[in-house]
C-alpha positions in Angstrom: 163.1 73.3 79.5 164.9 70.2 78.3 161.8 68.0 78.8 159.8 70.1 76.3 162.2 69.3 73.5 160.7 65.8 73.1 157.2 67.1 72.4 155.9 68.2 69.0 159.1 67.3 67.3 159.9 65.1 64.3 159.6 61.4 65.0 161.8 59.3 62.6 160.1 56.5 60.6 162.0 53.8 62.5 160.7 55.1 65.9 159.4 52.4 68.1 156.9 53.5 70.9 157.7 50.4 72.9 161.1 51.9 73.7 159.5 54.3 76.1 159.8 57.7 74.6 161.7 59.8 72.1 164.6 60.6 74.5 165.3 56.9 75.2 165.0 56.1 71.5 167.6 58.8 70.6 169.8 58.0 73.6 169.6 61.4 75.1 168.5 62.8 78.5 165.6 65.2 79.0 167.8 67.7 80.7 170.4 67.6 78.0 173.7 69.3 79.0 172.5 69.7 82.6 172.7 66.0 83.0 176.2 65.4 81.5 177.6 64.4 84.9 174.6 62.6 86.2 176.4 59.3 86.3 178.7 60.9 88.9 175.8 62.1 91.0 176.2 65.7 89.9 173.4 67.7 88.4 173.9 71.2 86.8 171.4 73.7 88.3 170.9 77.4 88.4 172.1 78.6 91.8 171.4 82.0 93.3 173.9 83.5 95.8 172.2 83.5 99.2 174.3 86.4 100.7 177.2 88.7 99.9 180.6 87.1 99.6 184.2 88.0 98.7 186.0 85.8 96.1 189.4 84.4 97.4 190.7 84.3 93.8 190.3 87.8 92.6 189.2 89.5 95.9 186.1 91.0 94.2 182.7 91.4 95.9 179.9 89.2 94.7 176.5 90.4 95.7 173.5 88.5 97.0 171.3 87.3 94.2 174.0 86.7 91.5 173.2 83.5 89.6 175.6 80.7 88.5 175.5 77.4 86.8 176.4 75.2 89.8 177.2 71.5 90.2 174.8 70.1 92.8 175.6 66.8 94.6 174.5 65.1 97.8 177.2 64.9 100.5 175.3 63.7 103.5 172.2 63.7 105.7 171.0 65.8 108.6 168.6 63.4 110.2 166.2 62.8 107.4 167.1 65.9 105.4 169.8 65.6 102.7 172.7 68.0 102.7 173.7 69.3 99.3 176.9 71.0 98.1 177.2 73.4 95.2 180.3 74.1 93.2 180.5 77.1 90.8 183.1 79.2 89.0 183.6 82.9 89.7 182.5 85.0 86.7 185.4 87.4 87.3 188.3 84.9 87.5 189.1 81.2 87.2 188.5 80.5 90.9 185.9 78.0 92.0 184.1 78.2 95.3 181.8 75.6 97.1 178.8 76.2 99.3 176.7 73.7 101.2 173.4 73.7 102.9 173.1 73.8 106.7 169.6 72.4 107.6 170.3 72.6 111.3 170.7 76.4 111.3 168.5 77.0 108.2 171.5 78.6 106.4 174.3 78.1 103.8 177.9 77.5 104.7 180.9 78.4 102.5 183.2 75.4 102.2 186.1 76.8 100.2 187.1 79.5 97.6 185.3 82.5 99.2 184.5 84.2 102.5 181.2 85.7 103.7 180.6 89.4 104.2 179.5 89.6 107.8 176.2 91.6 108.0 174.7 89.6 110.8 173.8 90.9 114.3 171.8 89.9 117.3 168.2 90.9 116.8 167.8 91.4 120.6 170.2 94.4 120.4 167.8 96.5 118.5 164.7 95.1 120.2 163.5 93.1 117.2 160.9 90.3 117.5 163.0 87.1 117.9 161.5 83.9 116.8 161.5 81.1 119.3 164.2 78.4 119.1 163.4 74.8 118.5 164.0 73.9 122.2 161.5 76.6 123.3 158.9 75.7 120.7 159.1 72.0 121.7 158.8 72.8 125.3 155.8 75.1 124.6 154.2 72.2 122.8 154.9 69.6 125.5 154.9 71.5 128.8 151.6 73.2 129.6 153.0 74.9 132.8 155.9 76.4 130.8 153.5 77.6 128.2 151.5 79.4 130.8 154.6 81.0 132.4 155.8 82.0 128.9 152.5 83.7 128.2 152.5 85.6 131.5 156.0 86.9 130.8 154.9 88.1 127.3 152.0 90.0 128.9 154.4 91.7 131.4 156.7 92.7 128.6 153.8 94.1 126.6 152.5 96.1 129.6 156.0 97.6 130.2 156.3 98.7 126.6 152.8 100.1 126.4 153.8 103.3 128.2 156.8 103.9 125.8 154.6 103.3 122.8 151.9 105.6 124.1 154.4 108.4 124.8 156.0 108.1 121.4 152.6 108.3 119.7 151.6 111.3 121.8 154.9 113.1 120.9 154.4 112.3 117.3 150.8 113.6 117.4 151.8 116.8 119.2 154.4 117.6 116.6 152.6 116.6 113.4 149.0 117.5 114.5 149.1 120.6 112.4 150.8 119.4 109.2 150.7 122.8 107.5 152.4 124.8 110.2 155.1 122.1 110.7 155.8 122.1 107.0 156.0 125.9 106.9 158.4 126.0 109.8 160.7 123.4 108.2 160.6 125.2 104.9 161.5 128.5 106.5 164.4 126.9 108.3 165.7 125.3 105.1 165.3 128.6 103.3 167.4 130.5 105.8 170.1 127.9 105.7 170.1 128.0 101.9 170.5 131.8 101.9 173.3 131.6 104.4 175.1 129.0 102.2 174.7 131.2 99.1 176.1 134.2 100.9 179.1 132.3 102.1 179.7 130.9 98.6 179.6 134.4 97.1 182.1 135.7 99.6 184.4 132.7 99.0 184.1 133.1 95.2 185.0 136.8 95.5 188.0 136.0 97.7 189.3 133.3 95.3 188.8 135.5 92.3 190.7 138.3 94.0 193.7 136.1 95.0 193.6 134.0 91.8 193.5 130.7 93.6 191.6 127.5 92.8 191.3 125.7 96.2 188.5 124.6 98.5 188.0 127.0 101.4 187.0 125.8 104.8 184.7 127.7 107.2 186.1 130.4 109.4 186.7 129.7 113.1 186.8 132.2 116.0 190.3 131.0 117.0 191.6 131.7 113.5 190.1 135.2 113.5 191.7 136.0 116.9 195.1 134.7 115.8 195.0 136.7 112.5 194.2 139.9 114.5 197.1 139.3 116.9 199.5 138.9 114.0 198.3 142.1 112.3 198.7 144.0 115.6 202.3 142.7 116.1 203.2 143.7 112.5 201.8 147.2 113.1 203.7 147.7 116.3 207.0 146.7 114.7 206.4 149.3 111.9 205.6 152.0 114.4 208.8 151.3 116.4 210.9 151.6 113.2 209.3 154.9 112.2 209.9 156.3 115.7 213.6 155.4 115.6 214.0 157.0 112.3 212.3 160.2 113.5 214.6 160.4 116.6 217.7 160.0 114.5 216.6 162.7 112.1 215.8 165.1 115.0 219.2 164.6 116.6 221.0 165.0 113.3 219.2 168.2 112.5 220.1 169.7 115.9 223.7 168.8 115.4 223.8 170.3 111.9 222.0 173.6 113.0 224.5 174.4 115.8 228.2 175.2 115.4 229.9 173.2 118.1 233.4 171.8 118.7 234.6 168.4 118.2 234.4 167.4 121.9 230.8 168.7 122.1 230.0 166.7 118.9 231.5 163.5 120.5 229.4 164.1 123.6 226.2 164.5 121.5 227.0 161.4 119.6 227.4 159.4 122.8 224.1 160.8 124.1 222.4 159.8 120.8 223.8 156.3 121.0 222.7 156.0 124.7 219.2 157.1 123.8 219.0 154.6 120.9 220.2 151.9 123.2 217.5 152.8 125.8 214.8 152.7 123.0 216.0 149.3 121.8 216.0 148.0 125.4 212.5 149.3 125.9 211.4 147.6 122.7 212.8 144.2 123.7 211.3 144.4 127.2 207.9 145.2 125.7 208.1 142.3 123.3 209.0 139.9 126.2 206.1 141.1 128.3 203.6 140.9 125.4 204.6 137.2 124.7 203.9 136.4 128.4 200.7 138.5 129.0 199.4 140.6 126.1 200.5 143.1 123.5 201.1 146.7 124.9 200.7 149.8 122.7 203.1 152.6 123.1 201.7 156.1 123.7 203.1 158.6 121.1 202.8 161.6 123.4 204.8 160.1 126.2 207.7 159.1 123.8 207.7 162.6 122.4 207.9 164.2 125.9 210.9 161.9 126.8 212.8 163.0 123.7 
């Protein structure tokens, strides 16, 4: 745009056309500020970032396509192609980074101040069409026999991939031949999943409202349900054992109070009561040990009553 500033502007009365133009007459350059370092071989240009990088100064990410005012200078030659280097300042900090051209690999190379975000991969890994290298292209141009062999190999690869392509096309046609029915099936499946999710959300909301909690609930698992049932069963068996012990004690005490017996007989009954209590406690401990090794065992209330 600087070169347009010399057109259709005011020419002073002392302007001499023999000087060669208005810029030369005024002692300015057509590029104005962009050419302030031209005597050093540096030209200010608008440079666009060729790929994603990380700034070494601030560590921030700079995306591909971000534009900078860069200092462009020539640093060498690759055969007959000049190699240029660009120096620019990060827009997020005071760090400067330099990038140069790589004509041999048709790429840009970071010299200093930044590092490249690696998003490159081998196109052969995902079966992409790989362009021929310079050596292969030169050999195809010079060697007719190699060109013929290369063409035969390409035909073999094409034949080997025809079956896979045809099978993929056939599967696609069989699935999407009737678009309406396929769409209906998918929508029905999505509708069922949506109803299931809404039902689970309503149950979770009711549980959270009942408990007064404000947490994220996870989905139930079969192992968790089994473990909860076992814990509830253990707690129930402990309560039943406690109630049975209390009932036995009350029965023995009522018998002792109803009969008029001597002190020796009372001592004998107390010893019998203590022995029965000890037997019940031993049975409870053995049942707990066996349940930890194998499974939980429920006591039969009729059998215990008959023993007493």
